[in-house]
LUMMIDO-598286 format. One line per 5 residues: their letters; for each residue x, y, z of N, C-alpha, C. Coordinates in pm, whole numbers, always signed. Layout:
# residues N
a = X Y Z X Y Z X Y Z; ...
This chain:
# residues 287
msepl = -4093 -448 +878 -3975 -520 +906 -3874 -457 +848; -3746 -436 +922 -3631 -377 +863 -3567 -469 +757; -3495 -401 +655 -3416 -496 +558 -3299 -547 +628; -3249 -668 +595 -3124 -724 +651 -3023 -645 +612; -2922 -623 +706 -2793 -539 +676 -2723 -607 +562
kvhgf = -2667 -515 +479 -2582 -566 +363 -2464 -460 +362; -2357 -519 +337 -2224 -440 +325 -2162 -467 +194; -2155 -362 +128 -2117 -361 -32 -2200 -465 -104; -2319 -472 -65 -2396 -573 -137 -2422 -718 -94; -2324 -747 +8 -2312 -885 +71 -2419 -891 +173
teeel = -2488 -993 +191 -2579 -1027 +309 -2483 -1087 +412; -2543 -1111 +540 -2461 -1174 +635 -2438 -1314 +597; -2537 -1373 +528 -2500 -1528 +498 -2395 -1519 +384; -2389 -1428 +299 -2291 -1425 +202 -2151 -1403 +248; -2136 -1306 +354 -2018 -1271 +422 -1957 -1393 +505
mevep = -2054 -1482 +536 -1997 -1610 +603 -1939 -1681 +523; -1962 -1671 +378 -1893 -1760 +276 -1805 -1704 +190; -1798 -1568 +175 -1691 -1529 +82 -1550 -1577 +131; -1466 -1550 +38 -1324 -1591 +67 -1270 -1487 +171; -1188 -1534 +263 -1138 -1456 +376 -1064 -1331 +321
vvlra = -998 -1335 +200 -918 -1208 +156 -1011 -1104 +113; -1145 -1151 +71 -1237 -1059 +53 -1303 -988 +177; -1335 -1077 +268 -1403 -1034 +410 -1300 -937 +471; -1170 -971 +451 -1047 -896 +533 -1048 -760 +454; -1067 -753 +341 -1065 -616 +266 -1182 -523 +294
ilher = -1291 -596 +305 -1420 -529 +332 -1408 -466 +483; -1354 -550 +570 -1342 -512 +711 -1231 -384 +715; -1138 -403 +642 -1047 -291 +645 -1117 -138 +597; -1167 -162 +489 -1227 -50 +427 -1333 +10 +503; -1434 -65 +553 -1527 -10 +647 -1483 +44 +779
thhti = -1386 -14 +826 -1312 +31 +953 -1255 +175 +926; -1201 +186 +801 -1144 +306 +761 -1247 +411 +737; -1342 +390 +643 -1440 +483 +602 -1553 +519 +718; -1591 +408 +776 -1699 +448 +881 -1641 +490 +1013; -1535 +458 +1062 -1481 +489 +1193 -1361 +603 +1190
evnmy = -1248 +540 +1121 -1128 +613 +1126 -1152 +780 +1071; -1207 +780 +950 -1201 +928 +883 -1308 +1017 +969; -1389 +945 +1058 -1491 +1046 +1123 -1443 +1062 +1272; -1362 +964 +1326 -1341 +963 +1466 -1280 +1093 +1515; -1169 +1127 +1444 -1113 +1254 +1478 -1177 +1383 +1471
rimag = -1268 +1391 +1384 -1362 +1497 +1385 -1465 +1509 +1506; -1499 +1390 +1548 -1596 +1383 +1663 -1510 +1406 +1772; -1392 +1360 +1797 -1309 +1391 +1904 -1268 +1542 +1919; -1276 +1605 +1794 -1248 +1759 +1803 -1366 +1835 +1804; -1471 +1769 +1829 -1616 +1837 +1843 -1670 +1894 +1728
krgvt = -1620 +1857 +1618 -1668 +1909 +1481 -1784 +1839 +1425; -1828 +1713 +1474 -1931 +1650 +1449 -2000 +1553 +1564; -2118 +1521 +1563 -2158 +1428 +1673 -2138 +1286 +1645; -2167 +1208 +1748 -2166 +1077 +1739 -2311 +1007 +1690; -2318 +919 +1583 -2433 +877 +1528 -2472 +747 +1617
qnfge = -2604 +715 +1617 -2650 +619 +1710 -2577 +481 +1677; -2543 +463 +1546 -2494 +340 +1488 -2323 +355 +1453; -2275 +445 +1516 -2118 +479 +1487 -2043 +341 +1504; -1978 +280 +1409 -1889 +185 +1417 -1973 +49 +1400; -2090 +35 +1407 -2167 -85 +1416 -2128 -170 +1287
taefl = -2108 -111 +1189 -2096 -189 +1068 -1951 -267 +1058; -1856 -204 +1104 -1734 -276 +1131 -1749 -375 +1248; -1801 -343 +1347 -1837 -427 +1458 -1891 -572 +1409; -1997 -547 +1316 -2082 -663 +1254 -1985 -742 +1183; -1887 -667 +1091 -1802 -739 +1010 -1697 -814 +1092
mdiwk = -1650 -762 +1202 -1566 -838 +1283 -1624 -946 +1363; -1746 -940 +1395 -1816 -1048 +1459 -1824 -1161 +1358; -1843 -1136 +1230 -1842 -1251 +1126 -1701 -1298 +1127; -1600 -1226 +1112 -1464 -1273 +1105 -1428 -1372 +1228; -1476 -1345 +1349 -1461 -1422 +1466 -1546 -1556 +1456
rrglp = -1655 -1532 +1412 -1757 -1660 +1407 -1704 -1766 +1299; -1639 -1709 +1208 -1572 -1793 +1109 -1442 -1857 +1145; -1400 -1817 +1268 -1275 -1874 +1323 -1144 -1825 +1263; -1161 -1695 +1209 -1029 -1650 +1148 -951 -1578 +1241; -821 -1567 +1242 -720 -1532 +1335 -732 -1372 +1366
tdapd = -717 -1336 +1481 -722 -1184 +1521 -591 -1131 +1560; -480 -1211 +1540 -368 -1172 +1603 -281 -1088 +1488; -313 -1066 +1361 -252 -1005 +1270 -243 -839 +1311; -136 -771 +1252 -150 -626 +1284 -276 -550 +1251; -309 -584 +1101 -425 -513 +1058 -548 -544 +1112
ikwcl = -580 -676 +1172 -685 -702 +1226 -691 -635 +1373; -576 -633 +1441 -576 -563 +1564 -607 -416 +1554; -565 -357 +1448 -598 -218 +1415 -745 -206 +1404; -807 -305 +1321 -960 -275 +1316 -1028 -306 +1454; -984 -388 +1529 -1032 -417 +1672 -1035 -287 +1746
nyigf = -906 -225 +1749 -882 -97 +1826 -976 -6 +1795; -1015 +20 +1651 -1096 +127 +1610 -1236 +86 +1645; -1288 -39 +1646 -1407 -86 +1674 -1430 -60 +1827; -1336 -75 +1918 -1334 -40 +2057 -1350 +120 +2072; -1267 +192 +1999 -1292 +336 +2024 -1426 +381 +1981
armlr = -1481 +329 +1877 -1615 +366 +1827 -1713 +334 +1939; -1696 +205 +1992 -1801 +157 +2093 -1799 +249 +2205; -1684 +295 +2250 -1662 +389 +2361 -1730 +527 +2336; -1723 +568 +2220 -1772 +709 +2184 -1924 +686 +2182; -1972 +576 +2128 -2108 +563 +2098 -2198 +554 +2234
tggev = -2109 +502 +2334 -2185 +482 +2466 -2150 +583 +2553; -2105 +703 +2498 -2081 +819 +2576 -1962 +837 +2658; -1856 +745 +2625 -1731 +750 +2685 -1628 +853 +2612; -1520 +858 +2645 -1406 +927 +2597 -1296 +848 +2542; -1232 +884 +2442 -1123 +816 +2389 -989 +889 +2412
eldte = -897 +831 +2478 -769 +885 +2503 -658 +799 +2424; -579 +873 +2336 -479 +822 +2259 -349 +859 +2299; -247 +767 +2271 -119 +806 +2315 -26 +855 +2196; -102 +905 +2095 -33 +934 +1964 -2 +1087 +1982; +91 +1141 +1899 +133 +1271 +1913 +130 +1347 +1763
lpepf = +104 +1454 +1776 +92 +1546 +1651 +224 +1541 +1574; +241 +1542 +1443 +356 +1556 +1376 +428 +1672 +1413; +569 +1662 +1418 +648 +1764 +1444 +759 +1789 +1343; +801 +1914 +1318 +913 +1931 +1219 +1015 +1840 +1239; +1075 +1792 +1129 +1211 +1715 +1155 +1334 +1829 +1205
tgvem = +1422 +1770 +1262 +1530 +1858 +1307 +1620 +1867 +1185; +1714 +1962 +1191 +1797 +1988 +1073 +1883 +1869 +1029; +1911 +1784 +1122 +1995 +1666 +1086 +1915 +1562 +1035; +1794 +1549 +1075 +1693 +1460 +1021 +1650 +1497 +884; +1629 +1629 +857 +1602 +1677 +722 +1691 +1647 +620
ktvek = +1832 +1656 +667 +1942 +1634 +574 +1941 +1480 +530; +1893 +1402 +635 +1877 +1247 +602 +1766 +1228 +487; +1654 +1303 +523 +1530 +1291 +408 +1579 +1349 +281; +1647 +1458 +280 +1694 +1505 +142 +1787 +1412 +66; +1868 +1346 +166 +1957 +1250 +103 +1905 +1141 +33
liygr = +1785 +1093 +104 +1715 +993 +56 +1635 +1027 -73; +1553 +1146 -78 +1472 +1176 -194 +1555 +1232 -303; +1666 +1314 -273 +1728 +1379 -383 +1859 +1301 -434; +1896 +1198 -341 +2016 +1116 -378 +1966 +992 -442; +1861 +945 -440 +1807 +811 -497 +1818 +826 -656
rsirq = +1872 +726 -712 +1879 +721 -868 +1855 +581 -910; +1813 +569 -1030 +1798 +445 -1094 +1925 +358 -1111; +1942 +252 -1050 +2062 +172 -1084 +2034 +41 -1168; +2112 +31 -1266 +2083 -85 -1355 +2191 -196 -1376; +2298 -167 -1312 +2408 -276 -1312 +2442 -295 -1166
fkdkp = +2458 -429 -1133 +2489 -461 -981 +2601 -558 -958; +2661 -558 -857 +2782 -644 -828 +2725 -778 -806; +2822 -890 -827 +2779 -1030 -806 +2800 -1046 -654; +2715 -988 -586 +2725 -1013 -432 +2580 -1023 -390; +2554 -1128 -311 +2410 -1165 -268 +2346 -1052 -182
vpeem = +2227 -1023 -195 +2140 -928 -103 +2078 -1018 +13; +2127 -994 +147 +2087 -1046 +245 +1931 -1067 +276; +1887 -1180 +298 +1743 -1199 +332 +1683 -1096 +418; +1747 -1053 +523 +1701 -947 +617 +1675 -816 +535; +1751 -781 +448 +1750 -664 +367 +1618 -664 +290
irkil = +1590 -790 +225 +1487 -806 +136 +1349 -792 +212; +1354 -838 +337 +1244 -832 +418 +1208 -703 +464; +1324 -623 +490 +1295 -469 +522 +1242 -392 +400; +1282 -429 +282 +1238 -366 +160 +1107 -406 +134; +1037 -528 +140 +918 -564 +120 +830 -498 +238
hagly = +868 -500 +364 +791 -438 +467 +773 -287 +428; +857 -217 +377 +851 -83 +331 +737 -56 +232; +745 -163 +129 +632 -157 +27 +511 -188 +61; +494 -280 +171 +363 -312 +220 +297 -179 +302; +380 -105 +354 +330 +6 +429 +317 +143 +347
aphgc = +329 +137 +229 +308 +249 +136 +158 +280 +142; +127 +413 +116 -2 +453 +111 -90 +352 +31; -219 +331 +72 -297 +239 +3 -454 +282 +2; -503 +307 -120 -630 +373 -127 -735 +297 -63; -820 +376 +38 -930 +312 +121 -877 +184 +210
nvgct = -743 +171 +221 -702 +70 +309 -749 -55 +273; -738 -86 +143 -804 -225 +97 -704 -337 +138; -566 -293 +115 -472 -413 +162 -455 -524 +70; -441 -500 -66 -449 -602 -168 -302 -619 -219; -193 -545 -165 -51 -578 -222 -5 -682 -185
rflvl = +48 -754 -280 +129 -879 -258 +264 -894 -356; +376 -971 -316 +491 -962 -378 +535 -1096 -420; +614 -1092 -544 +686 -1209 -572 +843 -1179 -564; +909 -1256 -504 +1046 -1229 -489 +1138 -1342 -588; +1183 -1303 -688 +1264 -1367 -782 +1408 -1367 -769
rnpee = +1458 -1488 -732 +1615 -1472 -728 +1678 -1557 -847; +1584 -1648 -893 +1644 -1744 -991 +1658 -1659 -1149; +1782 -1665 -1197 +1784 -1603 -1340 +1672 -1668 -1445; +1634 -1785 -1425 +1551 -1838 -1517 +1396 -1791 -1498; +1386 -1758 -1357 +1243 -1697 -1335 +1236 -1539 -1390
wklvr = +1357 -1484 -1396 +1355 -1338 -1445 +1323 -1354 -1581; +1338 -1448 -1656 +1300 -1461 -1796 +1147 -1449 -1816; +1071 -1484 -1713 +927 -1459 -1718 +879 -1328 -1726; +971 -1228 -1705 +919 -1081 -1684 +992 -1021 -1815; +908 -950 -1893 +969 -881 -1989 +1012 -732 -1935
sdipi = +1150 -716 -1965 +1205 -613 -1904 +1282 -508 -1998; +1302 -381 -1985 +1362 -302 -2063 +1526 -298 -2056; +1561 -360 -1956 +1725 -356 -1923 +1775 -494 -1922; +1890 -537 -1934 +1950 -663 -1899 +1941 -694 -1752; +1897 -816 -1711 +1884 -832 -1557 +1989 -938 -1527
encvm = +2076 -889 -1422 +2176 -977 -1375 +2224 -940 -1236; +2249 -1036 -1152 +2323 -1009 -1015 +2217 -930 -929; +2096 -964 -924 +2010 -886 -846 +1899 -977 -789; +1815 -908 -712 +1680 -968 -681 +1568 -895 -752; +1466 -965 -801 +1355 -895 -863 +1253 -904 -766
ivvcq = +1175 -800 -746 +1064 -779 -667 +951 -759 -751; +846 -832 -759 +733 -807 -850 +619 -756 -764; +570 -643 -775 +443 -589 -706 +317 -636 -772; +247 -722 -697 +125 -764 -749 +1 -725 -664; -109 -747 -725 -236 -709 -644 -351 -816 -660
dmrmy = -411 -835 -547 -517 -951 -533 -651 -875 -584; -692 -883 -724 -802 -809 -756 -934 -843 -696; -942 -952 -642 -1063 -1008 -566 -1117 -907 -483; -1011 -831 -406 -1050 -741 -315 -1135 -604 -384; -1060 -551 -483 -1111 -446 -554 -1247 -480 -609
kamrf = -1262 -588 -666 -1391 -629 -748 -1503 -647 -652; -1464 -708 -538 -1589 -734 -424 -1650 -610 -391; -1579 -497 -388 -1637 -379 -351 -1660 -282 -485; -1640 -326 -588 -1662 -257 -718 -1565 -144 -725; -1458 -162 -652 -1366 -45 -672 -1304 -37 -802
delvp = -1291 -150 -878 -1225 -157 -1018 -1320 -73 -1106; -1446 -64 -1066 -1536 +33 -1159 -1544 +176 -1109; -1560 +185 -970 -1576 +316 -907 -1453 +391 -892; -1325 +343 -857 -1216 +422 -842 -1099 +336 -898; -1107 +309 -1038 -1001 +225 -1095 -869 +280 -1106
qniyy = -854 +410 -1086 -715 +469 -1080 -640 +445 -956; -719 +408 -850 -652 +349 -719 -560 +228 -726; -608 +143 -833 -522 +24 -857 -380 +59 -884; -362 +146 -976 -237 +175 -1021 -158 +265 -916; -232 +349 -853 -163 +438 -761 -107 +361 -633
daaaa = -185 +251 -596 -133 +167 -499 -17 +98 -531; -6 +38 -650 +97 -38 -695 +231 +64 -708; +205 +178 -760 +313 +280 -778 +365 +323 -645; +282 +341 -549 +320 +386 -413 +405 +270 -346; +372 +146 -373 +451 +38 -307 +598 +28 -381
adhic = +596 +54 -508 +729 +47 -577 +824 +172 -532; +755 +281 -515 +831 +391 -473 +902 +376 -330; +830 +313 -235 +861 +290 -102 +995 +189 -120; +966 +96 -198 +1072 -10 -212 +1199 +53 -270; +1198 +149 -364 +1316 +196 -416 +1383 +285 -326
liaha = +1311 +362 -227 +1355 +448 -139 +1424 +381 -22; +1358 +263 +34 +1419 +194 +148 +1563 +136 +84; +1537 +78 -38 +1684 +15 -92 +1798 +122 -94; +1767 +252 -145 +1866 +334 -136 +1916 +359 -4; +1827 +383 +94 +1872 +388 +254 +1961 +291 +286
lglga = +1943 +161 +229 +2010 +51 +284 +2151 +29 +207; +2188 +127 +116 +2301 +117 +45 +2304 +36 -92; +2180 -20 -123 +2156 -77 -236 +2108 +10 -342; +2113 -42 -467 +2045 +16 -588 +1913 -47 -645; +1844 +33 -693 +1703 -29 -756 +1675 +38 -881
cwlth = +1596 -19 -963 +1537 +36 -1065 +1396 -27 -1093; +1290 +69 -1088 +1154 +37 -1117 +1110 +38 -1249; +1055 -91 -1289 +1018 -110 -1439 +855 -165 -1439; +817 -135 -1547 +673 -203 -1576 +669 -303 -1679; +554 -384 -1672 +535 -477 -1793 +388 -497 -1802
geetq = +362 -583 -1899 +215 -590 -1952 +167 -721 -1926; +54 -737 -2014 -37 -857 -1992 +37 -1006 -2014; +128 -991 -2111 +202 -1132 -2139 +273 -1173 -2000; +347 -1076 -1936 +425 -1109 -1825 +324 -1156 -1716; +222 -1084 -1692 +105 -1106 -1600 +75 -1254 -1614
rrlve = +40 -1293 -1733 -3 -1429 -1758 +89 -1530 -1721; +218 -1500 -1772 +327 -1610 -1745 +346 -1627 -1597; +346 -1516 -1513 +372 -1530 -1375 +254 -1603 -1319; +147 -1582 -1336 +24 -1651 -1277 +45 -1793 -1318; +65 -1824 -1432 +83 -1984 -1493 +197 -2049 -1411
hfglh = +314 -1978 -1410 +446 -2034 -1353 +429 -2065 -1219; +362 -1972 -1146 +369 -1977 -995 +235 -2056 -955; +143 -2080 -1039 +14 -2127 -989 -57 -2041 -911; -63 -1912 -940 -113 -1809 -855 -265 -1808 -896; -356 -1764 -804 -504 -1745 -827 -507 -1651 -952
eeivs = -604 -1669 -1026 -610 -1591 -1154 -629 -1459 -1137; -694 -1395 -1012 -700 -1255 -983 -577 -1184 -938; -482 -1265 -929 -351 -1179 -881 -293 -1136 -1006; -277 -1005 -1009 -224 -936 -1118 -95 -859 -1101; +15 -895 -1179 +147 -807 -1140 +127 -679 -1211
rnhiv = +187 -580 -1148 +183 -437 -1206 +321 -392 -1223; +424 -395 -1164 +561 -357 -1198 +654 -451 -1116; +783 -427 -1168 +897 -499 -1098 +1009 -407 -1064; +1069 -446 -949 +1192 -358 -926 +1312 -471 -906; +1408 -428 -970 +1545 -498 -965 +1628 -440 -849
vgwpd = +1679 -521 -758 +1747 -457 -637 +1881 -538 -628; +1989 -464 -590 +2108 -514 -580 +2216 -430 -543; +2342 -466 -516 +2461 -394 -478 +2505 -301 -599; +2503 -183 -582 +2531 -86 -716 +2665 -125 -776; +2681 -125 -898 +2798 -149 -974 +2827 -38 -1079
eapik = +2747 +71 -1052 +2760 +204 -1131 +2722 +317 -1060; +2775 +445 -1099 +2751 +564 -1021 +2678 +656 -1111; +2563 +640 -1182 +2503 +718 -1283 +2466 +869 -1238; +2488 +967 -1309 +2451 +1096 -1282 +2289 +1104 -1248; +2276 +1176 -1143 +2137 +1181 -1099 +2054 +1250 -1201
sqrmk = +1937 +1221 -1265 +1856 +1294 -1352 +1811 +1407 -1280; +1780 +1521 -1348 +1738 +1654 -1329 +1595 +1686 -1375; +1538 +1773 -1297 +1403 +1812 -1336 +1402 +1976 -1396; +1287 +2004 -1445 +1280 +2155 -1484 +1266 +2231 -1360; +1291 +2368 -1373 +1274 +2446 -1256 +1132 +2434 -1191
ldeai = +1126 +2444 -1071 +1008 +2425 -989 +897 +2518 -1048; +920 +2646 -1063 +826 +2738 -1101 +753 +2698 -1234; +838 +2629 -1321 +777 +2592 -1449 +672 +2463 -1428; +679 +2403 -1323 +592 +2300 -1304 +483 +2325 -1221; +464 +2447 -1165 +357 +2505 -1088 +257 +2561 -1185
ltsdl = +140 +2506 -1207 +37 +2570 -1305 -33 +2682 -1239; -57 +2680 -1117 -131 +2793 -1064 -92 +2795 -906; -83 +2913 -855 -52 +2916 -715 -81 +3085 -669; -124 +3086 -559 -147 +3219 -489 -27 +3254 -409; +75 +3164 -395 +173 +3195 -302 +309 +3229 -374
lppps = +319 +3177 -489 +450 +3195 -583 +440 +3270 -681; +544 +3363 -714 +530 +3446 -842 +527 +3347 -970; +467 +3400 -1076 +472 +3329 -1207 +609 +3301 -1255; +629 +3198 -1324 +751 +3163 -1381 +802 +3274 -1471; +948 +3296 -1465 +992 +3426 -1533 +1011 +3377 -1687
sf = +1027 +3254 -1704 +1059 +3207 -1847 +1027 +3061 -1868; +985 +3023 -1976 +958 +2880 -2010 +1052 +2823 -2111
């Protein structure tokens, strides 16, 4: 008699009972690792289709549906699409996508990209002018779409407009005339799959990527931003003040507003000095 299927150590009965955020993260991760990362090599003829290709994600989606959880969110639709692709390949069909290979940007587009990357700078003084809600939502959306290890999907945000709430966060600069965005993570998702033990570095990379996207889109919108970090005391205060789940952990905060200063952009060392080894470029001439 075969052993009952377990996913990240959870039995079917346990998956029917776990918190929805945990099931959602496991569904994301298994869709990513068991379907997405393999499917394109299968389509390229570089590997064959296994007999059970995609069935783990399909099993998780069935549990999601049986629990009556919604299927209309973009991330769940993404999972459903990949499960459908896997079923098609598993049963001998072909998958046709309407996606396109990346193409080089035009000269005009590259100027915009360079303006974004090399023109962004940290702004620490802001005009007494409100940031529209629409802009804040665009900024948060960009942070949500930052790269995220294993597609776990644990990024969360606090948006602090009240100066009294700013005092909850230990900051290295005076805070005034801005919106404070706090990047948080739901650690239940990492812990359920033991990622906090197996790939703990992902926790900090995920938060950093979100903060970077936030700063870049703020710059593109004509706003200024400064990315700052904080420690356990701030994390505890935020959880207590907002009544958050104890596994919600804040990682960094970004102050955003209309610039009231034009600082000189910080510079870096010569590129050759930063390249430790390369077969393509000559060694640095000086250090």
